[in-house]
PyMOL Python script that loads the backbone (N, CA, C, O; Angstrom):
from pymol import cmd

cmd.read_pdbstr("""\
ATOM      1  N   MET A   1     -10.207 -17.249 -44.957  1.00  0.00           N
ATOM      2  CA  MET A   1     -10.354 -16.011 -44.260  1.00  0.00           C
ATOM      3  C   MET A   1      -9.471 -15.057 -44.985  1.00  0.00           C
ATOM      4  O   MET A   1      -8.409 -15.557 -45.354  1.00  0.00           O
ATOM      5  N   SER A   2      -9.623 -14.032 -45.225  1.00  0.00           N
ATOM      6  CA  SER A   2      -8.868 -12.900 -46.052  1.00  0.00           C
ATOM      7  C   SER A   2      -7.982 -12.230 -45.188  1.00  0.00           C
ATOM      8  O   SER A   2      -8.232 -12.282 -43.984  1.00  0.00           O
ATOM      9  N   LEU A   3      -7.046 -11.643 -45.556  1.00  0.00           N
ATOM     10  CA  LEU A   3      -5.963 -11.106 -44.847  1.00  0.00           C
ATOM     11  C   LEU A   3      -6.373  -9.865 -43.918  1.00  0.00           C
ATOM     12  O   LEU A   3      -5.704  -9.490 -42.955  1.00  0.00           O
ATOM     13  N   GLU A   4      -7.630  -9.256 -44.372  1.00  0.00           N
ATOM     14  CA  GLU A   4      -8.258  -8.058 -43.671  1.00  0.00           C
ATOM     15  C   GLU A   4      -8.831  -8.579 -42.491  1.00  0.00           C
ATOM     16  O   GLU A   4      -8.776  -7.953 -41.432  1.00  0.00           O
ATOM     17  N   GLN A   5      -9.479  -9.887 -42.617  1.00  0.00           N
ATOM     18  CA  GLN A   5     -10.321 -10.358 -41.782  1.00  0.00           C
ATOM     19  C   GLN A   5      -9.233 -10.792 -40.519  1.00  0.00           C
ATOM     20  O   GLN A   5      -9.570 -10.643 -39.345  1.00  0.00           O
ATOM     21  N   ILE A   6      -7.833 -11.372 -40.919  1.00  0.00           N
ATOM     22  CA  ILE A   6      -7.154 -11.734 -40.014  1.00  0.00           C
ATOM     23  C   ILE A   6      -6.551 -10.396 -39.248  1.00  0.00           C
ATOM     24  O   ILE A   6      -6.511 -10.308 -38.021  1.00  0.00           O
ATOM     25  N   ILE A   7      -6.229  -9.680 -39.880  1.00  0.00           N
ATOM     26  CA  ILE A   7      -5.977  -8.293 -39.199  1.00  0.00           C
ATOM     27  C   ILE A   7      -7.056  -7.692 -38.162  1.00  0.00           C
ATOM     28  O   ILE A   7      -6.719  -7.186 -37.091  1.00  0.00           O
ATOM     29  N   TYR A   8      -8.150  -7.785 -38.521  1.00  0.00           N
ATOM     30  CA  TYR A   8      -9.223  -7.358 -37.697  1.00  0.00           C
ATOM     31  C   TYR A   8      -9.275  -8.368 -36.354  1.00  0.00           C
ATOM     32  O   TYR A   8      -9.384  -7.928 -35.209  1.00  0.00           O
ATOM     33  N   LEU A   9      -9.194  -9.567 -36.634  1.00  0.00           N
ATOM     34  CA  LEU A   9      -9.252 -10.506 -35.540  1.00  0.00           C
ATOM     35  C   LEU A   9      -7.975 -10.310 -34.574  1.00  0.00           C
ATOM     36  O   LEU A   9      -8.057 -10.307 -33.346  1.00  0.00           O
ATOM     37  N   LEU A  10      -6.844 -10.157 -35.272  1.00  0.00           N
ATOM     38  CA  LEU A  10      -5.788  -9.930 -34.359  1.00  0.00           C
ATOM     39  C   LEU A  10      -5.781  -8.611 -33.367  1.00  0.00           C
ATOM     40  O   LEU A  10      -5.479  -8.580 -32.174  1.00  0.00           O
ATOM     41  N   PHE A  11      -6.181  -7.598 -34.171  1.00  0.00           N
ATOM     42  CA  PHE A  11      -6.814  -6.264 -33.688  1.00  0.00           C
ATOM     43  C   PHE A  11      -7.784  -6.336 -32.257  1.00  0.00           C
ATOM     44  O   PHE A  11      -7.666  -5.691 -31.216  1.00  0.00           O
ATOM     45  N   ILE A  12      -8.616  -7.210 -32.578  1.00  0.00           N
ATOM     46  CA  ILE A  12      -9.695  -7.556 -31.599  1.00  0.00           C
ATOM     47  C   ILE A  12      -9.191  -8.178 -30.368  1.00  0.00           C
ATOM     48  O   ILE A  12      -9.616  -7.871 -29.254  1.00  0.00           O
ATOM     49  N   ILE A  13      -8.148  -9.186 -30.612  1.00  0.00           N
ATOM     50  CA  ILE A  13      -7.362 -10.026 -29.478  1.00  0.00           C
ATOM     51  C   ILE A  13      -6.438  -8.956 -29.022  1.00  0.00           C
ATOM     52  O   ILE A  13      -6.298  -9.027 -27.801  1.00  0.00           O
ATOM     53  N   PHE A  14      -5.926  -8.229 -29.426  1.00  0.00           N
ATOM     54  CA  PHE A  14      -4.982  -7.319 -28.901  1.00  0.00           C
ATOM     55  C   PHE A  14      -5.910  -6.199 -27.933  1.00  0.00           C
ATOM     56  O   PHE A  14      -5.504  -5.787 -26.847  1.00  0.00           O
ATOM     57  N   LEU A  15      -7.001  -5.869 -28.446  1.00  0.00           N
ATOM     58  CA  LEU A  15      -7.785  -4.867 -27.576  1.00  0.00           C
ATOM     59  C   LEU A  15      -8.311  -5.845 -26.163  1.00  0.00           C
ATOM     60  O   LEU A  15      -8.190  -5.442 -25.006  1.00  0.00           O
ATOM     61  N   LEU A  16      -8.817  -6.987 -26.487  1.00  0.00           N
ATOM     62  CA  LEU A  16      -9.335  -7.727 -25.220  1.00  0.00           C
ATOM     63  C   LEU A  16      -7.943  -7.910 -24.086  1.00  0.00           C
ATOM     64  O   LEU A  16      -7.925  -7.698 -22.873  1.00  0.00           O
ATOM     65  N   PHE A  17      -7.031  -8.298 -24.835  1.00  0.00           N
ATOM     66  CA  PHE A  17      -5.640  -8.536 -23.830  1.00  0.00           C
ATOM     67  C   PHE A  17      -5.428  -6.970 -23.332  1.00  0.00           C
ATOM     68  O   PHE A  17      -5.242  -6.848 -22.121  1.00  0.00           O
ATOM     69  N   SER A  18      -5.432  -6.149 -23.869  1.00  0.00           N
ATOM     70  CA  SER A  18      -5.258  -4.780 -23.446  1.00  0.00           C
ATOM     71  C   SER A  18      -6.135  -4.459 -22.225  1.00  0.00           C
ATOM     72  O   SER A  18      -5.693  -4.075 -21.142  1.00  0.00           O
ATOM     73  N   LEU A  19      -7.522  -4.673 -22.546  1.00  0.00           N
ATOM     74  CA  LEU A  19      -8.451  -4.567 -21.275  1.00  0.00           C
ATOM     75  C   LEU A  19      -8.216  -5.429 -20.112  1.00  0.00           C
ATOM     76  O   LEU A  19      -8.186  -5.024 -18.950  1.00  0.00           O
ATOM     77  N   TYR A  20      -8.052  -6.636 -20.490  1.00  0.00           N
ATOM     78  CA  TYR A  20      -7.588  -7.526 -19.372  1.00  0.00           C
ATOM     79  C   TYR A  20      -6.494  -7.013 -18.500  1.00  0.00           C
ATOM     80  O   TYR A  20      -6.667  -6.963 -17.282  1.00  0.00           O
ATOM     81  N   VAL A  21      -5.464  -6.659 -19.010  1.00  0.00           N
ATOM     82  CA  VAL A  21      -4.429  -6.073 -18.377  1.00  0.00           C
ATOM     83  C   VAL A  21      -4.699  -4.953 -17.532  1.00  0.00           C
ATOM     84  O   VAL A  21      -4.356  -4.914 -16.351  1.00  0.00           O
ATOM     85  N   LYS A  22      -5.325  -4.022 -18.140  1.00  0.00           N
ATOM     86  CA  LYS A  22      -5.962  -2.672 -17.472  1.00  0.00           C
ATOM     87  C   LYS A  22      -6.607  -3.044 -16.285  1.00  0.00           C
ATOM     88  O   LYS A  22      -6.402  -2.522 -15.189  1.00  0.00           O
ATOM     89  N   SER A  23      -7.535  -4.123 -16.564  1.00  0.00           N
ATOM     90  CA  SER A  23      -8.497  -4.401 -15.380  1.00  0.00           C
ATOM     91  C   SER A  23      -7.595  -4.994 -14.357  1.00  0.00           C
ATOM     92  O   SER A  23      -7.933  -4.698 -13.211  1.00  0.00           O
ATOM     93  N   LYS A  24      -6.537  -5.753 -14.452  1.00  0.00           N
ATOM     94  CA  LYS A  24      -5.783  -6.562 -13.637  1.00  0.00           C
ATOM     95  C   LYS A  24      -5.080  -5.220 -12.955  1.00  0.00           C
ATOM     96  O   LYS A  24      -5.089  -5.262 -11.725  1.00  0.00           O
ATOM     97  N   LYS A  25      -4.599  -4.285 -13.415  1.00  0.00           N
ATOM     98  CA  LYS A  25      -3.951  -3.099 -12.953  1.00  0.00           C
ATOM     99  C   LYS A  25      -4.799  -2.401 -11.902  1.00  0.00           C
ATOM    100  O   LYS A  25      -4.406  -2.195 -10.754  1.00  0.00           O
ATOM    101  N   ILE A  26      -5.943  -2.066 -12.356  1.00  0.00           N
ATOM    102  CA  ILE A  26      -7.154  -1.290 -11.784  1.00  0.00           C
ATOM    103  C   ILE A  26      -7.397  -2.341 -10.251  1.00  0.00           C
ATOM    104  O   ILE A  26      -7.417  -1.809  -9.141  1.00  0.00           O
ATOM    105  N   GLU A  27      -7.528  -3.522 -10.396  1.00  0.00           N
ATOM    106  CA  GLU A  27      -7.678  -4.477  -9.249  1.00  0.00           C
ATOM    107  C   GLU A  27      -6.603  -4.420  -8.271  1.00  0.00           C
ATOM    108  O   GLU A  27      -6.834  -4.350  -7.064  1.00  0.00           O
ATOM    109  N   HIS A  28      -5.280  -4.453  -8.830  1.00  0.00           N
ATOM    110  CA  HIS A  28      -4.073  -4.321  -8.115  1.00  0.00           C
ATOM    111  C   HIS A  28      -4.004  -2.795  -7.202  1.00  0.00           C
ATOM    112  O   HIS A  28      -3.483  -2.736  -6.088  1.00  0.00           O
ATOM    113  N   LEU A  29      -4.537  -1.781  -7.798  1.00  0.00           N
ATOM    114  CA  LEU A  29      -4.443  -0.401  -7.215  1.00  0.00           C
ATOM    115  C   LEU A  29      -5.492  -0.324  -6.357  1.00  0.00           C
ATOM    116  O   LEU A  29      -5.399   0.427  -5.386  1.00  0.00           O
ATOM    117  N   GLU A  30      -6.599  -1.049  -6.563  1.00  0.00           N
ATOM    118  CA  GLU A  30      -7.908  -1.185  -5.600  1.00  0.00           C
ATOM    119  C   GLU A  30      -7.434  -1.808  -4.098  1.00  0.00           C
ATOM    120  O   GLU A  30      -7.688  -1.203  -3.056  1.00  0.00           O
ATOM    121  N   ALA A  31      -6.812  -2.916  -4.123  1.00  0.00           N
ATOM    122  CA  ALA A  31      -6.403  -3.756  -3.391  1.00  0.00           C
ATOM    123  C   ALA A  31      -5.118  -3.057  -2.449  1.00  0.00           C
ATOM    124  O   ALA A  31      -5.007  -3.333  -1.254  1.00  0.00           O
ATOM    125  N   ARG A  32      -4.230  -2.178  -3.109  1.00  0.00           N
ATOM    126  CA  ARG A  32      -3.423  -1.436  -2.316  1.00  0.00           C
ATOM    127  C   ARG A  32      -4.108  -0.246  -1.575  1.00  0.00           C
ATOM    128  O   ARG A  32      -3.725   0.063  -0.446  1.00  0.00           O
ATOM    129  N   ILE A  33      -5.236   0.504  -2.270  1.00  0.00           N
ATOM    130  CA  ILE A  33      -5.728   1.298  -1.729  1.00  0.00           C
ATOM    131  C   ILE A  33      -6.486   0.845  -0.381  1.00  0.00           C
ATOM    132  O   ILE A  33      -6.315   1.462   0.670  1.00  0.00           O
ATOM    133  N   LYS A  34      -7.265  -0.181  -0.473  1.00  0.00           N
ATOM    134  CA  LYS A  34      -7.804  -1.148   0.587  1.00  0.00           C
ATOM    135  C   LYS A  34      -6.516  -1.295   1.908  1.00  0.00           C
ATOM    136  O   LYS A  34      -6.638  -1.074   3.113  1.00  0.00           O
ATOM    137  N   GLN A  35      -5.630  -1.627   1.334  1.00  0.00           N
ATOM    138  CA  GLN A  35      -4.452  -1.970   2.440  1.00  0.00           C
ATOM    139  C   GLN A  35      -4.027  -0.777   3.175  1.00  0.00           C
ATOM    140  O   GLN A  35      -3.844  -0.753   4.392  1.00  0.00           O
ATOM    141  N   LEU A  36      -3.882   0.191   2.394  1.00  0.00           N
ATOM    142  CA  LEU A  36      -3.477   1.443   3.122  1.00  0.00           C
ATOM    143  C   LEU A  36      -4.468   2.169   3.723  1.00  0.00           C
ATOM    144  O   LEU A  36      -4.132   2.945   4.617  1.00  0.00           O
ATOM    145  N   SER A  37      -5.802   2.063   3.369  1.00  0.00           N
ATOM    146  CA  SER A  37      -6.826   2.796   4.112  1.00  0.00           C
ATOM    147  C   SER A  37      -7.048   1.902   5.537  1.00  0.00           C
ATOM    148  O   SER A  37      -7.412   2.426   6.589  1.00  0.00           O
ATOM    149  N   ALA A  38      -6.799   0.650   5.399  1.00  0.00           N
ATOM    150  CA  ALA A  38      -7.007  -0.112   6.538  1.00  0.00           C
ATOM    151  C   ALA A  38      -6.010   0.071   7.721  1.00  0.00           C
ATOM    152  O   ALA A  38      -6.305   0.033   8.916  1.00  0.00           O
ATOM    153  N   ARG A  39      -4.695   0.289   7.145  1.00  0.00           N
ATOM    154  CA  ARG A  39      -3.728   0.322   7.932  1.00  0.00           C
ATOM    155  C   ARG A  39      -3.639   1.765   8.707  1.00  0.00           C
ATOM    156  O   ARG A  39      -3.121   1.918   9.813  1.00  0.00           O
ATOM    157  N   SER A  40      -4.289   2.865   7.857  1.00  0.00           N
ATOM    158  CA  SER A  40      -4.348   4.335   8.577  1.00  0.00           C
ATOM    159  C   SER A  40      -5.770   4.611   9.257  1.00  0.00           C
ATOM    160  O   SER A  40      -6.022   5.695   9.784  1.00  0.00           O
ATOM    161  N   SER A  41      -6.682   3.549   9.208  1.00  0.00           N
ATOM    162  CA  SER A  41      -8.100   3.803   9.983  1.00  0.00           C
ATOM    163  C   SER A  41      -8.121   3.011  11.290  1.00  0.00           C
ATOM    164  O   SER A  41      -9.016   3.207  12.112  1.00  0.00           O
ATOM    165  N   GLY A  42      -7.141   2.113  11.496  1.00  0.00           N
ATOM    166  CA  GLY A  42      -7.323   1.424  12.676  1.00  0.00           C
ATOM    167  C   GLY A  42      -6.907   2.240  14.036  1.00  0.00           C
ATOM    168  O   GLY A  42      -6.083   3.146  14.169  1.00  0.00           O
ATOM    169  N   ASP A  43      -7.756   1.610  14.997  1.00  0.00           N
ATOM    170  CA  ASP A  43      -7.855   2.468  16.352  1.00  0.00           C
ATOM    171  C   ASP A  43      -6.400   2.800  16.657  1.00  0.00           C
ATOM    172  O   ASP A  43      -6.045   3.978  16.700  1.00  0.00           O
ATOM    173  N   GLY A  44      -5.551   1.805  16.870  1.00  0.00           N
ATOM    174  CA  GLY A  44      -4.239   1.852  17.251  1.00  0.00           C
ATOM    175  C   GLY A  44      -3.172   2.410  16.315  1.00  0.00           C
ATOM    176  O   GLY A  44      -2.002   2.415  16.698  1.00  0.00           O
ATOM    177  N   SER A  45      -3.495   2.874  15.128  1.00  0.00           N
ATOM    178  CA  SER A  45      -2.519   3.500  14.163  1.00  0.00           C
ATOM    179  C   SER A  45      -1.885   4.685  14.959  1.00  0.00           C
ATOM    180  O   SER A  45      -0.684   4.679  15.226  1.00  0.00           O
ATOM    181  N   GLU A  46      -2.742   5.734  15.343  1.00  0.00           N
ATOM    182  CA  GLU A  46      -2.203   6.610  15.714  1.00  0.00           C
ATOM    183  C   GLU A  46      -1.105   6.510  16.909  1.00  0.00           C
ATOM    184  O   GLU A  46      -0.063   7.161  16.982  1.00  0.00           O
ATOM    185  N   ASP A  47      -1.540   5.636  17.736  1.00  0.00           N
ATOM    186  CA  ASP A  47      -0.796   5.339  18.842  1.00  0.00           C
ATOM    187  C   ASP A  47       0.561   4.627  18.376  1.00  0.00           C
ATOM    188  O   ASP A  47       1.609   5.042  18.871  1.00  0.00           O
ATOM    189  N   GLU A  48       0.600   3.524  17.403  1.00  0.00           N
ATOM    190  CA  GLU A  48       1.452   3.010  16.763  1.00  0.00           C
ATOM    191  C   GLU A  48       2.508   3.979  16.222  1.00  0.00           C
ATOM    192  O   GLU A  48       3.714   3.784  16.379  1.00  0.00           O
ATOM    193  N   ARG A  49       1.859   5.306  15.412  1.00  0.00           N
ATOM    194  CA  ARG A  49       2.822   6.145  14.862  1.00  0.00           C
ATOM    195  C   ARG A  49       3.657   6.786  15.842  1.00  0.00           C
ATOM    196  O   ARG A  49       4.886   6.834  15.782  1.00  0.00           O
ATOM    197  N   LEU A  50       2.723   7.424  17.017  1.00  0.00           N
ATOM    198  CA  LEU A  50       3.423   7.876  18.063  1.00  0.00           C
ATOM    199  C   LEU A  50       4.497   7.256  18.708  1.00  0.00           C
ATOM    200  O   LEU A  50       5.480   7.883  19.105  1.00  0.00           O
ATOM    201  N   LEU A  51       4.311   5.733  18.859  1.00  0.00           N
ATOM    202  CA  LEU A  51       5.423   5.060  19.439  1.00  0.00           C
ATOM    203  C   LEU A  51       6.467   5.109  18.465  1.00  0.00           C
ATOM    204  O   LEU A  51       7.575   5.329  18.953  1.00  0.00           O
ATOM    205  N   TYR A  52       6.425   4.959  17.156  1.00  0.00           N
ATOM    206  CA  TYR A  52       7.500   4.717  16.663  1.00  0.00           C
ATOM    207  C   TYR A  52       8.176   6.170  16.526  1.00  0.00           C
ATOM    208  O   TYR A  52       9.405   6.232  16.530  1.00  0.00           O
ATOM    209  N   LEU A  53       7.307   7.491  16.391  1.00  0.00           N
ATOM    210  CA  LEU A  53       8.116   8.561  16.478  1.00  0.00           C
ATOM    211  C   LEU A  53       8.813   8.756  17.470  1.00  0.00           C
ATOM    212  O   LEU A  53       9.856   9.406  17.402  1.00  0.00           O
ATOM    213  N   ARG A  54       8.253   8.099  18.841  1.00  0.00           N
ATOM    214  CA  ARG A  54       9.088   8.516  20.085  1.00  0.00           C
ATOM    215  C   ARG A  54      10.234   7.659  20.206  1.00  0.00           C
ATOM    216  O   ARG A  54      11.276   8.145  20.647  1.00  0.00           O
ATOM    217  N   ASN A  55      10.171   6.184  19.801  1.00  0.00           N
ATOM    218  CA  ASN A  55      11.140   5.602  20.037  1.00  0.00           C
ATOM    219  C   ASN A  55      12.471   5.688  18.868  1.00  0.00           C
ATOM    220  O   ASN A  55      13.641   5.471  19.184  1.00  0.00           O
ATOM    221  N   HIS A  56      12.009   6.054  17.461  1.00  0.00           N
ATOM    222  CA  HIS A  56      12.820   5.931  16.479  1.00  0.00           C
ATOM    223  C   HIS A  56      13.494   7.297  15.930  1.00  0.00           C
ATOM    224  O   HIS A  56      14.555   7.409  15.315  1.00  0.00           O
ATOM    225  N   LEU A  57      12.695   8.177  16.275  1.00  0.00           N
ATOM    226  CA  LEU A  57      12.909   9.432  15.633  1.00  0.00           C
ATOM    227  C   LEU A  57      13.209  10.536  16.567  1.00  0.00           C
ATOM    228  O   LEU A  57      13.498  11.622  16.065  1.00  0.00           O
ATOM    229  N   ALA A  58      13.182  10.413  17.911  1.00  0.00           N
ATOM    230  CA  ALA A  58      13.261  11.411  18.766  1.00  0.00           C
ATOM    231  C   ALA A  58      14.558  12.313  18.802  1.00  0.00           C
ATOM    232  O   ALA A  58      14.571  13.467  19.229  1.00  0.00           O
ATOM    233  N   GLU A  59      15.654  11.626  18.294  1.00  0.00           N
ATOM    234  CA  GLU A  59      16.804  12.360  18.381  1.00  0.00           C
ATOM    235  C   GLU A  59      16.812  13.136  16.836  1.00  0.00           C
ATOM    236  O   GLU A  59      17.470  14.174  16.782  1.00  0.00           O
ATOM    237  N   LEU A  60      16.311  12.810  15.935  1.00  0.00           N
ATOM    238  CA  LEU A  60      16.233  13.801  14.774  1.00  0.00           C
ATOM    239  C   LEU A  60      15.346  15.047  14.897  1.00  0.00           C
ATOM    240  O   LEU A  60      14.303  15.148  15.544  1.00  0.00           O
ATOM    241  N   ASP A  61      16.048  16.109  14.045  1.00  0.00           N
ATOM    242  CA  ASP A  61      15.243  17.404  14.037  1.00  0.00           C
ATOM    243  C   ASP A  61      13.995  17.129  13.268  1.00  0.00           C
ATOM    244  O   ASP A  61      13.788  16.132  12.577  1.00  0.00           O
ATOM    245  N   LYS A  62      13.121  18.215  13.486  1.00  0.00           N
ATOM    246  CA  LYS A  62      11.579  18.058  12.949  1.00  0.00           C
ATOM    247  C   LYS A  62      11.578  17.594  11.537  1.00  0.00           C
ATOM    248  O   LYS A  62      10.914  16.619  11.186  1.00  0.00           O
ATOM    249  N   VAL A  63      12.309  18.278  10.735  1.00  0.00           N
ATOM    250  CA  VAL A  63      12.075  17.855   9.296  1.00  0.00           C
ATOM    251  C   VAL A  63      12.358  16.518   9.087  1.00  0.00           C
ATOM    252  O   VAL A  63      11.534  15.718   8.643  1.00  0.00           O
ATOM    253  N   LYS A  64      13.832  16.170   9.485  1.00  0.00           N
ATOM    254  CA  LYS A  64      14.019  14.644   9.131  1.00  0.00           C
ATOM    255  C   LYS A  64      13.164  13.745   9.672  1.00  0.00           C
ATOM    256  O   LYS A  64      12.908  12.768   8.969  1.00  0.00           O
ATOM    257  N   ALA A  65      12.550  13.834  10.957  1.00  0.00           N
ATOM    258  CA  ALA A  65      11.761  13.216  11.591  1.00  0.00           C
ATOM    259  C   ALA A  65      10.420  12.943  10.818  1.00  0.00           C
ATOM    260  O   ALA A  65       9.910  11.837  10.644  1.00  0.00           O
ATOM    261  N   ILE A  66       9.949  14.147  10.392  1.00  0.00           N
ATOM    262  CA  ILE A  66       8.690  13.917   9.679  1.00  0.00           C
ATOM    263  C   ILE A  66       8.730  13.370   8.316  1.00  0.00           C
ATOM    264  O   ILE A  66       7.777  12.802   7.783  1.00  0.00           O
ATOM    265  N   LYS A  67       9.954  13.581   7.743  1.00  0.00           N
ATOM    266  CA  LYS A  67      10.365  12.665   6.268  1.00  0.00           C
ATOM    267  C   LYS A  67      10.301  11.178   6.732  1.00  0.00           C
ATOM    268  O   LYS A  67       9.518  10.402   6.183  1.00  0.00           O
ATOM    269  N   ALA A  68      11.068  10.806   7.674  1.00  0.00           N
ATOM    270  CA  ALA A  68      11.065   9.365   7.938  1.00  0.00           C
ATOM    271  C   ALA A  68       9.823   8.804   8.515  1.00  0.00           C
ATOM    272  O   ALA A  68       9.673   7.583   8.499  1.00  0.00           O
ATOM    273  N   LEU A  69       8.823   9.658   9.077  1.00  0.00           N
ATOM    274  CA  LEU A  69       7.596   9.111   9.348  1.00  0.00           C
ATOM    275  C   LEU A  69       6.786   8.947   8.334  1.00  0.00           C
ATOM    276  O   LEU A  69       6.137   7.902   8.336  1.00  0.00           O
ATOM    277  N   ARG A  70       6.614   9.800   7.324  1.00  0.00           N
ATOM    278  CA  ARG A  70       6.033   9.647   6.158  1.00  0.00           C
ATOM    279  C   ARG A  70       6.659   8.553   5.175  1.00  0.00           C
ATOM    280  O   ARG A  70       5.906   8.005   4.370  1.00  0.00           O
ATOM    281  N   LYS A  71       8.200   8.172   5.225  1.00  0.00           N
ATOM    282  CA  LYS A  71       8.500   7.251   4.446  1.00  0.00           C
ATOM    283  C   LYS A  71       7.809   5.914   5.082  1.00  0.00           C
ATOM    284  O   LYS A  71       7.342   5.048   4.341  1.00  0.00           O
ATOM    285  N   ARG A  72       7.779   5.809   6.431  1.00  0.00           N
ATOM    286  CA  ARG A  72       7.253   4.473   7.157  1.00  0.00           C
ATOM    287  C   ARG A  72       5.822   4.402   6.853  1.00  0.00           C
ATOM    288  O   ARG A  72       5.272   3.356   6.510  1.00  0.00           O
ATOM    289  N   TYR A  73       5.160   5.655   6.997  1.00  0.00           N
ATOM    290  CA  TYR A  73       3.646   5.548   6.898  1.00  0.00           C
ATOM    291  C   TYR A  73       3.339   6.441   5.579  1.00  0.00           C
ATOM    292  O   TYR A  73       2.970   7.613   5.659  1.00  0.00           O
ATOM    293  N   PRO A  74       3.522   5.803   4.447  1.00  0.00           N
ATOM    294  CA  PRO A  74       3.178   6.866   3.257  1.00  0.00           C
ATOM    295  C   PRO A  74       1.770   7.421   3.034  1.00  0.00           C
ATOM    296  O   PRO A  74       1.582   8.446   2.378  1.00  0.00           O
ATOM    297  N   GLU A  75       0.805   6.727   3.589  1.00  0.00           N
ATOM    298  CA  GLU A  75      -0.614   7.247   3.650  1.00  0.00           C
ATOM    299  C   GLU A  75      -0.699   8.529   4.545  1.00  0.00           C
ATOM    300  O   GLU A  75      -1.590   9.346   4.310  1.00  0.00           O
ATOM    301  N   LEU A  76       0.123   8.721   5.482  1.00  0.00           N
ATOM    302  CA  LEU A  76       0.184   9.999   6.140  1.00  0.00           C
ATOM    303  C   LEU A  76       0.338  11.273   5.656  1.00  0.00           C
ATOM    304  O   LEU A  76       1.376  11.392   5.005  1.00  0.00           O
ATOM    305  N   SER A  77      -0.313  12.251   5.741  1.00  0.00           N
ATOM    306  CA  SER A  77      -0.163  13.312   5.057  1.00  0.00           C
ATOM    307  C   SER A  77       0.794  14.321   6.064  1.00  0.00           C
ATOM    308  O   SER A  77       1.047  14.160   7.258  1.00  0.00           O
ATOM    309  N   LEU A  78       1.217  15.383   5.171  1.00  0.00           N
ATOM    310  CA  LEU A  78       1.867  16.227   5.967  1.00  0.00           C
ATOM    311  C   LEU A  78       1.772  17.021   7.260  1.00  0.00           C
ATOM    312  O   LEU A  78       2.638  17.301   8.089  1.00  0.00           O
ATOM    313  N   ILE A  79       0.332  17.338   7.190  1.00  0.00           N
ATOM    314  CA  ILE A  79      -0.349  17.884   8.181  1.00  0.00           C
ATOM    315  C   ILE A  79      -0.385  16.937   9.344  1.00  0.00           C
ATOM    316  O   ILE A  79       0.036  17.219  10.466  1.00  0.00           O
ATOM    317  N   GLU A  80      -0.886  15.863   9.015  1.00  0.00           N
ATOM    318  CA  GLU A  80      -0.891  14.772  10.139  1.00  0.00           C
ATOM    319  C   GLU A  80       0.397  14.446  10.653  1.00  0.00           C
ATOM    320  O   GLU A  80       0.590  14.485  11.868  1.00  0.00           O
ATOM    321  N   ALA A  81       1.356  14.108   9.803  1.00  0.00           N
ATOM    322  CA  ALA A  81       2.720  14.017  10.418  1.00  0.00           C
ATOM    323  C   ALA A  81       3.351  15.112  11.534  1.00  0.00           C
ATOM    324  O   ALA A  81       3.934  14.828  12.580  1.00  0.00           O
ATOM    325  N   ASN A  82       2.997  16.728  10.880  1.00  0.00           N
ATOM    326  CA  ASN A  82       3.159  17.478  11.802  1.00  0.00           C
ATOM    327  C   ASN A  82       2.631  17.314  13.075  1.00  0.00           C
ATOM    328  O   ASN A  82       3.277  17.310  14.123  1.00  0.00           O
ATOM    329  N   GLU A  83       1.193  17.151  12.918  1.00  0.00           N
ATOM    330  CA  GLU A  83       0.470  16.989  14.248  1.00  0.00           C
ATOM    331  C   GLU A  83       0.939  15.968  15.251  1.00  0.00           C
ATOM    332  O   GLU A  83       0.774  16.142  16.459  1.00  0.00           O
ATOM    333  N   LEU A  84       1.513  14.922  14.756  1.00  0.00           N
ATOM    334  CA  LEU A  84       2.121  13.879  15.397  1.00  0.00           C
ATOM    335  C   LEU A  84       3.299  14.399  16.089  1.00  0.00           C
ATOM    336  O   LEU A  84       3.504  14.120  17.270  1.00  0.00           O
ATOM    337  N   TRP A  85       4.093  15.151  15.399  1.00  0.00           N
ATOM    338  CA  TRP A  85       5.516  15.367  15.685  1.00  0.00           C
ATOM    339  C   TRP A  85       5.164  16.510  16.889  1.00  0.00           C
ATOM    340  O   TRP A  85       5.870  16.478  17.897  1.00  0.00           O
ATOM    341  N   GLN A  86       4.184  17.423  16.806  1.00  0.00           N
ATOM    342  CA  GLN A  86       3.657  18.199  18.017  1.00  0.00           C
ATOM    343  C   GLN A  86       3.224  17.472  19.336  1.00  0.00           C
ATOM    344  O   GLN A  86       3.206  17.992  20.452  1.00  0.00           O
ATOM    345  N   GLN A  87       2.873  16.160  19.018  1.00  0.00           N
ATOM    346  CA  GLN A  87       2.195  15.542  20.050  1.00  0.00           C
ATOM    347  C   GLN A  87       3.255  14.855  20.838  1.00  0.00           C
ATOM    348  O   GLN A  87       3.034  14.526  22.003  1.00  0.00           O
ATOM    349  N   ARG A  88       4.258  14.652  20.327  1.00  0.00           N
ATOM    350  CA  ARG A  88       5.418  13.664  20.962  1.00  0.00           C
ATOM    351  C   ARG A  88       5.958  14.429  22.238  1.00  0.00           C
ATOM    352  O   ARG A  88       6.845  13.928  22.929  1.00  0.00           O
TER     353      ARG A  88
END
""", "prot")
cmd.dss("prot")
cmd.show_as("cartoon", "prot")
cmd.util.cbc("prot")
cmd.orient("prot")
């Protein structure tokens, strides 16, 4: 094998490895999305959030409570967190 062929072979191996790593990252992100969507789409999830808000964040002001709620439930949008705050 010539040096040029070895370089091409190494380049192809590098590309294949790079594709493998990217596909693993995509699989990991897809699993994370499924986990977050399953957590947010459950029937009792809103009740769970309201209960958390009432038990842990009742003494905080609105802004701090919404920030803490969104930190606990990262899939929660600002609008949803505000609606939960109004329901408390």
